[in-house]
C-alpha positions in Angstrom: 2.9 -49.4 47.4 5.7 -50.3 45.0 8.1 -47.5 44.2 9.8 -47.5 40.8 13.6 -47.3 40.8 15.4 -44.4 39.2 16.5 -46.6 36.2 12.9 -47.7 35.7 11.7 -44.1 35.8 14.4 -43.1 33.3 13.4 -45.9 31.0 9.7 -44.9 31.3 10.5 -41.3 30.6 12.7 -42.2 27.6 9.9 -44.4 26.2 7.5 -41.6 26.6 9.7 -39.1 24.8 10.3 -41.6 22.0 6.5 -42.2 21.6 5.9 -38.4 21.5 8.6 -37.9 18.9 7.3 -40.8 16.9 3.8 -39.4 16.9 5.2 -36.1 15.6 7.1 -37.9 12.9 4.1 -39.9 11.9 1.9 -36.8 11.7 4.6 -35.0 9.6 4.9 -38.0 7.3 1.1 -38.2 7.0 0.8 -34.7 5.7 -0.2 -34.6 2.1 1.8 -32.6 -0.4 0.7 -30.3 -3.1 1.5 -33.0 -5.6 -1.0 -35.3 -3.7 -3.6 -32.5 -3.9 -3.0 -31.9 -7.6 -3.3 -35.6 -8.3 -6.9 -35.5 -7.3 -7.7 -33.4 -10.4 -7.9 -34.6 -14.0 -7.3 -32.6 -17.1 -10.4 -30.8 -18.2 -11.0 -29.8 -21.8 -12.0 -26.3 -22.7 -14.3 -24.5 -23.5 -16.4 -25.4 -20.5 -19.9 -24.2 -19.6 -20.9 -24.3 -16.0 -24.5 -24.1 -14.6 -26.1 -22.6 -17.7 -29.1 -25.0 -17.7 -32.2 -23.2 -16.4 -34.8 -24.9 -14.3 -38.4 -24.8 -15.6 -39.9 -25.5 -12.1 -39.0 -25.7 -8.5 -39.5 -29.5 -8.6 -37.0 -29.8 -11.4 -34.4 -27.8 -9.4 -35.0 -30.0 -6.4 -34.5 -33.2 -8.5 -31.3 -31.7 -9.9 -29.9 -30.9 -6.4 -30.8 -34.3 -5.1 -29.1 -36.1 -7.9 -26.1 -33.9 -8.1 -24.4 -35.7 -5.2 -24.5 -39.0 -7.2 -23.9 -37.7 -10.7 -21.2 -35.1 -10.2 -17.9 -36.4 -11.6 -14.5 -36.1 -10.0 -12.8 -37.2 -6.8 -14.0 -36.1 -3.4 -11.5 -33.9 -1.6 -11.3 -35.1 2.0 -10.2 -33.2 5.1 -6.5 -34.0 4.7 -6.4 -31.4 1.9 -7.6 -28.6 4.2 -4.1 -27.0 4.0 -5.0 -26.1 0.4 -8.7 -25.3 0.9 -9.5 -23.6 4.2 -12.9 -24.5 5.4 -12.9 -27.9 3.8 -13.3 -29.6 7.2 -15.6 -27.0 8.7 -18.8 -28.5 10.1 -17.3 -31.8 11.2 -19.1 -31.4 14.5 -22.3 -30.1 13.0 -25.4 -32.3 13.0 -25.8 -31.7 9.3 -22.1 -32.5 8.6 -19.5 -30.6 6.5 -19.8 -29.4 3.0 -18.7 -31.8 0.3 -15.7 -30.7 -1.8 -15.2 -32.4 -5.2 -12.4 -32.0 -7.7 -13.6 -31.0 -11.1 -10.5 -30.5 -13.2 -7.2 -28.9 -14.1 -8.1 -26.2 -16.6 -4.5 -24.9 -17.3 -0.9 -25.2 -16.2 1.8 -22.7 -16.8 5.2 -22.1 -15.3 3.7 -19.8 -12.7 0.4 -21.4 -11.7 -2.1 -24.3 -11.9 -5.7 -23.4 -12.6 -8.1 -25.7 -10.7 -11.8 -26.1 -10.5 -13.7 -27.7 -7.6 -17.3 -27.9 -6.5 -18.8 -27.4 -3.1 -22.0 -29.2 -2.1 -23.7 -28.2 1.2 -25.2 -31.1 3.1 -28.7 -29.7 2.8 -28.7 -30.2 -1.0 -28.9 -26.6 -2.1 -26.6 -23.6 -2.7 -24.1 -25.6 -4.6 -21.2 -23.6 -6.0 -18.1 -24.0 -8.2 -14.8 -22.3 -7.3 -12.0 -21.5 -9.7 -8.6 -21.3 -7.9 -5.1 -20.5 -9.1 -2.2 -22.1 -7.1 1.5 -21.5 -7.3 3.8 -24.4 -8.1 4.4 -24.7 -4.3 0.7 -25.1 -3.6 0.1 -21.5 -2.4 -3.2 -20.0 -3.3 -2.7 -17.0 -5.7 -6.4 -16.1 -6.4 -9.8 -17.7 -6.3 -13.4 -16.8 -7.1 -16.8 -18.5 -7.2 -17.8 -18.9 -10.9 -21.1 -20.7 -10.6 -23.9 -21.2 -8.1 -27.6 -21.7 -7.5 -29.0 -19.6 -4.7 -32.5 -18.6 -3.7 -33.7 -16.3 -6.4 -30.4 -16.2 -8.2 -28.3 -18.3 -10.5 -24.7 -17.7 -11.7 -23.2 -19.5 -14.7 -19.8 -19.4 -16.4 -18.2 -20.1 -19.7 -14.5 -20.7 -19.6 -12.8 -20.4 -23.0 -9.7 -22.1 -24.4 -7.6 -19.1 -23.4 -9.0 -19.4 -19.9 -11.0 -16.1 -20.1 -14.1 -16.4 -18.0 -17.5 -15.0 -18.7 -19.9 -14.9 -15.7 -23.6 -14.4 -16.2 -26.1 -13.7 -13.4 -29.8 -14.2 -13.5 -32.5 -13.3 -11.1 -35.0 -16.1 -10.8 -38.7 -15.7 -9.8 -41.2 -18.5 -9.2 -44.7 -17.9 -10.4 -47.3 -20.7 -10.4 -44.4 -23.2 -9.9 -42.7 -21.9 -13.1 -39.4 -20.1 -13.0 -38.9 -16.9 -14.9 -35.3 -15.7 -15.5 -33.9 -12.2 -16.1 -30.3 -11.6 -16.8 -28.9 -9.0 -14.4 -25.2 -8.8 -15.0 -22.3 -10.2 -17.1 -18.7 -10.1 -16.1 -15.5 -11.1 -17.9 -12.2 -12.1 -16.4 -8.8 -13.1 -17.7 -6.0 -14.9 -15.9 -2.9 -12.8 -15.6 0.6 -14.2 -16.0 1.0 -14.3 -12.2 -2.3 -16.3 -11.8 -4.5 -13.5 -10.6 -8.0 -13.0 -12.0 -8.3 -9.6 -13.6 -11.8 -8.3 -14.4 -12.2 -6.6 -17.8 -16.0 -6.2 -18.0 -19.0 -5.8 -15.8 -19.7 -4.7 -12.3 -17.7 -5.6 -9.3 -17.8 -9.2 -8.0 -17.3 -10.7 -4.6 -14.4 -13.2 -5.1 -14.7 -14.4 -1.5 -10.9 -14.0 -0.9 -9.4 -16.3 1.8 -5.8 -15.6 1.1 -4.9 -14.5 4.7 -6.8 -17.5 6.1 -5.1 -19.9 3.7 -1.7 -18.4 4.5 -2.2 -19.0 8.2 -3.3 -22.6 7.6 -0.3 -23.2 5.3 2.1 -21.7 7.9 0.7 -24.1 10.5 1.6 -27.0 8.1 5.1 -25.6 7.6 4.4 -24.9 3.9 5.5 -21.2 4.0 
């Protein structure tokens, strides 16, 4: 059995340490910045209506959900942007695969925040949703909420005005003889405060699905905070 000399062992150890450090540097250099994330979004003109078309039948809804993956505009947000959208790479080990996240547009930019819209498409072609999110200029999530979705028996649509006020409408949807019947159940209004938070001014309470704590933990792991 051949025994390595001390100098050979030292050289091997030095090479190992260099390779380890180089891997760390490559990983750090490979991290995307908030500017990279923001570059995935194009300017979106306002006013904007989201998910206001109502389906006449279940077959029409199925066709819409099937075609949405091909027709939805915007760049796909890949897993390297998970520092800005927690959960973006969830489901990578699932047989069905992860949800698809797609940039929809920059709705507003102020000195305090950027207002972005993105879509989330589950792999089973249903329950799609649109999320409005305000980020600080450092890429930290200030506030977010779901503004449109299609769920079993429910539809939520939004109208976002030039001043970025948001009207959410909710409908219950019932299927009778393969025909959908809609009934509006709620209407909510939000404005965007100067600090980027969404402030509700009309309607019942809404679940914003906050993930600020989770996002903060992810951003801290990326050295962003």
